[in-house]
C-alpha positions in Angstrom: -85.8 98.9 -16.6 -83.3 96.0 -17.2 -84.8 92.6 -17.6 -83.4 89.5 -16.1 -81.9 87.0 -18.5 -83.1 83.9 -16.7 -86.1 83.3 -14.4 -85.8 84.5 -10.8 -87.3 82.9 -7.7 -87.3 84.9 -4.4 -88.4 84.3 -1.0 -89.8 87.3 1.0 -90.6 87.4 4.8 -91.0 89.7 7.8 -89.0 89.0 10.9 -90.1 87.6 14.1 -91.8 90.3 16.5 -92.8 92.2 13.4 -96.5 91.9 13.0 -97.7 93.5 9.7 -96.7 93.1 6.1 -98.3 95.9 4.3 -94.8 97.1 2.9 -93.6 93.6 1.8 -97.1 92.8 0.2 -96.7 95.9 -2.0 -93.2 94.9 -3.2 -94.3 91.4 -3.7 -97.0 92.6 -6.2 -94.5 94.8 -8.0 -92.0 91.8 -8.4 -94.6 89.5 -9.7 -96.0 91.9 -12.2 -92.4 92.0 -13.6 -92.1 88.1 -14.1 -90.6 87.2 -10.8 -91.7 84.1 -8.6 -92.2 85.2 -5.1 -92.4 82.7 -2.3 -94.0 84.6 0.6 -93.3 83.1 4.0 -95.4 85.7 6.0 -94.6 87.7 9.0 -93.4 86.9 12.6 -90.8 84.4 11.2 -87.6 83.4 12.9 -84.3 83.4 11.1 -84.1 79.7 10.9 -87.5 79.2 9.2 -86.7 82.0 6.7 -83.2 80.3 5.9 -84.6 76.8 5.8 -87.5 77.7 3.4 -85.1 79.6 1.1 -82.9 76.4 0.8 -85.9 74.1 0.2 -87.3 76.4 -2.4 -83.8 77.0 -3.8 -84.4 80.7 -4.4 -81.9 83.2 -5.9 -82.4 85.5 -2.9 -84.3 86.4 0.4 -86.0 89.7 0.7 -86.7 90.9 4.2 -88.9 93.9 5.3 -87.9 94.8 8.9 -89.6 97.7 10.7 -89.3 96.6 14.3 -85.6 97.0 15.2 -83.0 94.4 15.7 -82.3 94.3 12.1 -78.5 94.2 12.3 -78.4 91.1 14.4 -81.6 89.5 12.6 -79.9 89.7 9.2 -76.7 88.4 10.5 -78.5 85.4 12.0 -80.2 84.7 8.7 -76.9 84.8 6.9 -75.3 82.5 9.6 -78.4 80.0 9.2 -77.8 79.9 5.4 -74.3 79.0 5.8 -75.1 76.1 8.2 -77.9 74.8 5.8 -75.7 74.9 2.7 -77.1 78.0 1.2 -74.3 80.4 1.3 -74.8 81.3 -2.3 -78.3 82.6 -1.7 -78.5 86.5 -1.7 -79.9 88.7 1.0 -81.5 92.3 0.7 -84.0 94.0 2.6 -85.3 97.4 3.8 -87.1 99.1 6.7 -88.3 102.6 5.8 -86.7 104.8 8.3 -86.0 102.2 10.8 -82.6 101.0 9.3 -80.1 103.7 9.4 -77.3 104.1 6.8 -74.8 103.3 9.4 -76.6 100.1 10.1 -76.9 99.3 6.4 -73.0 99.5 6.2 -72.5 97.1 8.9 -75.3 94.7 7.5 -73.5 94.7 4.1 -70.3 93.8 5.7 -72.2 90.9 7.2 -73.2 89.7 3.9 -76.3 91.6 3.0 -76.3 92.6 -0.8 -78.3 95.8 -0.3 -80.6 97.7 2.1 -83.3 100.1 0.6 -84.4 103.1 2.4 -87.6 105.2 2.5 -88.3 107.0 -0.7 -86.8 104.2 -2.9 -89.1 103.7 -6.0 -90.5 100.1 -6.7 -88.9 100.1 -10.0 -85.5 100.7 -8.6 -86.0 97.6 -6.4 -87.1 95.5 -9.3 -84.2 96.7 -11.3 -81.8 95.8 -8.7 -83.2 92.2 -8.4 -83.2 91.7 -12.1 -79.4 93.0 -12.3 -78.3 91.0 -9.3 -80.1 87.8 -9.4 -81.3 87.5 -13.0 -78.2 85.8 -14.5 -77.8 82.2 -15.2 -76.6 79.8 -12.4 -74.5 76.8 -13.0 -75.2 73.4 -11.2 -74.1 73.6 -7.6 -70.9 71.7 -6.8 -70.7 72.3 -3.2 -70.5 69.1 -1.0 -73.1 69.8 1.7 -74.6 67.6 4.5 -77.8 69.7 4.2 -80.6 67.2 3.1 -82.8 70.3 2.2 -80.0 71.9 0.2 -79.3 68.8 -2.0 -83.1 68.0 -2.6 -83.7 71.7 -3.3 -81.2 71.7 -5.8 -82.2 68.6 -7.4 -85.7 69.7 -7.9 -84.3 72.9 -9.6 -82.2 70.8 -11.9 -85.1 68.4 -13.1 -87.4 71.5 -13.8 -84.8 73.4 -15.7 -82.1 73.2 -18.3 -79.5 72.2 -15.9 -77.9 68.8 -16.4 -79.1 66.3 -13.7 -76.6 64.7 -11.5 -76.5 61.0 -11.3 -78.2 59.5 -8.3 -76.7 56.9 -6.0 -78.7 54.1 -4.5 -81.8 55.1 -6.3 -83.3 51.7 -6.3 -82.6 51.0 -2.8 -85.1 53.6 -1.3 -88.4 52.2 -0.2 -91.5 54.0 -1.6 -93.6 56.4 0.7 -96.2 54.8 2.7 -98.9 57.3 1.5 -99.4 59.9 -1.3 -102.2 62.3 -1.1 -103.7 64.5 -3.7 -105.7 67.4 -2.0 -107.6 69.8 -4.3 -110.7 72.0 -4.2 -111.8 75.6 -4.8 -109.9 78.4 -3.7 -110.7 79.7 -0.1 -111.8 76.1 1.0 -108.9 75.9 3.6 -106.7 73.3 1.8 -103.4 74.8 3.1 -104.6 75.1 6.7 -106.1 71.4 6.7 -102.7 70.2 5.3 -100.8 71.9 8.1 -103.1 70.3 10.7 -102.7 66.9 9.0 -98.8 67.5 9.1 -99.0 68.1 12.8 -100.8 64.7 13.3 -98.6 62.7 11.2 -95.3 64.3 12.9 -96.9 63.3 16.4 -97.7 59.9 15.2 -94.3 58.8 14.5 -91.1 60.7 15.8 -89.1 59.5 12.7 -91.7 60.2 10.1 -90.6 62.5 7.1 -93.1 64.4 5.1 -92.8 66.1 1.8 -95.3 68.6 0.3 -95.7 69.9 -3.3 -97.9 73.1 -3.2 -99.3 74.9 -6.3 -100.4 78.5 -6.9 -101.6 80.2 -10.0 -99.4 82.2 -12.5 -99.9 83.7 -15.7 -97.6 82.8 -18.8 -95.0 85.6 -19.1 -95.7 87.0 -15.6 -94.6 85.9 -12.1 -96.4 84.3 -9.4 -97.1 84.8 -5.7 -96.5 81.4 -4.1 -98.1 82.1 -0.6 -99.1 78.7 0.9 -95.9 78.9 3.3 -97.5 82.1 5.0 -100.5 79.7 6.2 -97.9 76.9 7.4 -96.8 76.6 10.9 -96.3 73.0 11.9 -94.9 72.3 8.4 -91.9 74.3 9.4 -90.7 71.1 11.3 -87.3 69.9 10.3 -88.9 66.5 9.2 -91.1 68.4 6.6 -89.8 69.3 3.1 -92.0 71.7 1.0 -91.6 73.0 -2.5 -93.9 75.6 -4.1 -94.7 75.6 -7.6 -96.5 78.0 -10.1 -98.8 76.6 -12.7 -97.3 78.8 -15.5 -100.8 79.4 -16.8 -101.7 75.7 -17.1 -105.2 74.7 -16.4 -106.1 72.0 -14.1 -104.4 72.8 -10.8 -100.9 71.4 -11.3 -97.7 72.8 -12.8 -96.0 71.4 -15.9 -93.1 70.2 -13.8 -95.3 68.6 -11.0 -94.7 65.0 -12.7 -90.8 65.4 -12.5 -90.8 66.9 -9.1 -93.1 64.0 -7.9 -90.7 61.5 -9.5 -87.9 62.9 -7.3 -89.8 62.8 -4.2 -90.8 59.1 -4.9 -87.5 57.7 -5.7 -84.5 59.9 -4.5 -83.1 58.9 -1.3 -83.5 61.3 1.7 -81.4 60.6 4.6 -81.2 57.0 3.5 -84.8 56.4 3.9 -87.1 58.6 1.8 -90.4 60.3 2.8 -93.2 58.4 4.4 -95.9 60.7 3.3 -96.2 63.0 0.3 -98.9 65.6 -0.1 -99.7 67.4 -3.3 -101.9 70.4 -3.1 -103.5 71.9 -6.1 -104.4 75.4 -6.8 -108.1 76.4 -6.5 -110.0 74.4 -9.2 -113.2 74.8 -11.2 -116.2 72.5 -11.6 -114.7 70.6 -14.5 -111.1 69.9 -13.1 -109.7 66.4 -12.1 -106.2 67.3 -11.4 -104.8 63.8 -10.7 -104.4 61.2 -13.3 -105.2 57.5 -12.5 -102.2 56.2 -10.6 -100.7 59.4 -9.5 -101.9 59.3 -5.8 -103.2 56.8 -3.3 -106.0 58.9 -2.2 -107.7 62.1 -3.6 -109.1 64.5 -1.1 -111.6 67.2 -2.3 -111.8 70.0 0.2 -115.1 72.2 -0.1 -116.7 75.1 1.8 -120.4 74.9 2.5 -120.9 77.9 0.5 -120.9 76.2 -3.0 -124.2 77.6 -4.0 -127.4 75.5 -4.8 -127.7 71.9 -4.7 -127.8 72.0 -8.6 -124.1 73.1 -8.6 -123.1 69.8 -6.7 -124.2 68.0 -9.9 -121.6 69.9 -11.9 -118.5 69.3 -9.8 -116.5 66.5 -11.5 -114.2 65.8 -8.6 -117.3 64.6 -6.5 -117.5 61.6 -8.9 -113.7 60.7 -8.6 -112.6 61.9 -5.1 -112.0 59.2 -2.6 -112.6 61.7 0.4 -114.6 64.8 0.6 -114.0 67.3 3.3 -116.6 69.9 4.1 -114.2 72.5 5.8 -115.3 75.6 7.6 -118.2 73.4 9.1 -118.7 75.9 11.9 -120.8 78.1 9.3 -124.3 78.2 9.6 -124.9 76.5 6.3 -122.5 73.6 7.0 -124.9 71.0 8.3 -127.1 71.3 5.2 -124.3 71.4 2.8 -122.8 68.2 4.4 -126.2 66.3 4.1 -126.4 67.3 0.4 -122.8 66.2 -0.3 -123.1 62.9 1.4 -126.5 62.4 -0.7 -124.5 63.3 -3.9 -121.6 61.0 -3.3 -123.8 58.1 -2.2 -125.2 58.0 -5.8 -121.8 57.2 -7.2 -121.9 53.8 -5.1 -118.0 54.0 -4.6 -117.8 54.1 -0.7 -116.6 57.6 -0.7 -116.2 59.1 2.8 -117.3 62.5 3.7 -115.9 64.4 6.8 -116.8 67.8 8.3 -113.8 69.8 9.6 -112.8 73.2 11.2 -109.3 73.3 10.1 -108.4 76.6 11.6 -109.6 75.3 15.0 -106.7 73.4 16.5 -107.4 70.1 18.0 -110.7 69.9 15.7 -112.4 66.5 16.2 -113.2 66.4 12.3 -109.7 66.7 11.5 -108.8 64.0 14.0 -111.3 61.7 12.3 -110.0 62.4 8.9 -106.5 61.7 10.1 -107.5 58.4 11.6 -109.0 57.4 8.3 -105.8 58.4 6.5 -103.7 56.4 9.1 -105.6 53.4 8.3 -104.7 53.7 4.6 -101.0 54.3 5.6 -100.8 51.1 7.6 -102.7 49.1 4.7 -100.5 50.2 1.8 -97.3 48.4 2.6 -99.4 45.0 2.8 -101.0 46.0 -0.7 -97.6 46.6 -2.2 -96.3 43.3 -0.9 -99.3 41.6 -2.5 -98.3 42.9 -5.8 -95.2 40.7 -5.7 -97.3 37.5 -4.8 -98.4 35.0 -7.3 -101.2 36.0 -9.6 -103.6 33.4 -8.0 -103.2 35.1 -4.6 -103.2 38.8 -5.5 -106.9 39.5 -5.4 -107.7 38.0 -2.1 -104.6 39.6 -0.3 -105.1 43.0 -1.8 -108.8 43.1 -1.1 -108.1 42.4 2.7 -105.3 44.8 2.8 -106.6 48.0 1.1 -110.4 47.8 1.7 -111.9 50.9 -0.3 -108.6 51.9 -1.8 -109.1 53.0 -5.5 -107.9 50.7 -8.3 -105.5 53.3 -9.4 -103.5 52.8 -6.2 -103.1 49.2 -7.1 -102.1 50.0 -10.6 -99.4 52.3 -9.3 -97.9 49.9 -6.9 -97.8 47.2 -9.6 -95.7 49.5 -11.8 -93.4 50.9 -9.0 -95.3 54.2 -9.3 -94.1 54.7 -12.7 -97.6 56.1 -13.8 -97.1 59.1 -11.6 -98.0 62.1 -13.4 -98.7 64.7 -13.7 -106.2 85.8 7.9 -102.8 83.7 7.4 -104.4 80.7 9.1 -107.4 80.3 7.0 -106.7 79.8 3.4 
């Protein structure tokens, strides 16, 4: 089997009105076992969502599994949307078992589809095609596009690869985000779903708000990765949300080697003249010892836990309970949730840091616990601009102004604002 000469990122998805993903899941697994990064968008996805995600992730190609008819029109619409978003160079391939006929495939290839696979095609043949077609080097994009997503997607690729970085215009003119949140916790606690619900509330709070998400999934050195957080994101498909998926490349601690550089871009590069109002960084599932965020990298650290963490002794071993600003006990509809919340509240009270504890059911839309968490975060968002202004006040006035503006904000947030954030480092619905 031919190997790619350069790393490959693909986006895979299942079209709208197609309600299962067994075929694409099998193909995803084969691709990642051969060193390919796969961003999986999930099933029942419209053409615009697929194209927009591909442009933000700056993938080499899109793979679509279509078993429900309408494939000629759907693939053509994906190609049309890619052109509109500045992603005309992104490849497109797919298959549908016996649903797509060879006559249909000929029409689809004339419409810009690179290849259609039929029933009986081996997985090794699909991998060989992907390596051969999309595994060569790609030069820096020279296209002049008005698409914000395209420009930012390409820039993030440039800063995380060997491609030369283009000069930035107006870098110093852009204001900083109002709020940067670090969200971490063990796998299966529901971090992705909670983020999606918070995004919905942020979007509703301000019709002009723009949000960025850096989402992490694990990978093994020398292997690929399944970056699947988008499959649980629905509200985050909004045009005012930019999301980038990163693999850890075997790095421990929950973040990727390039997280710092990506965050630097999101903090300082102008987006539509203004930049992002909120940036959310989600880590992979972490262990007891992990403390992913360095001092100064975020304004607030949120630890998301499930009630099923084990015995009370286990709480004494979780390092993040000592440093998190907010602890969320998600899945609080479980029978053990009330006792778990009580134990966690007792545990963090011993830290004497005014840490907040919230109980949520993120998969339940309109959940009162998520509302309460959002209200608390909104208070921080409103307070931060005043705190940053205080950093430019005379030294004698700084302490009193900052104390009134930030309340229980961690000292790391104040340090980060003083240095202009230069210290920044480092079911589908229930993830």
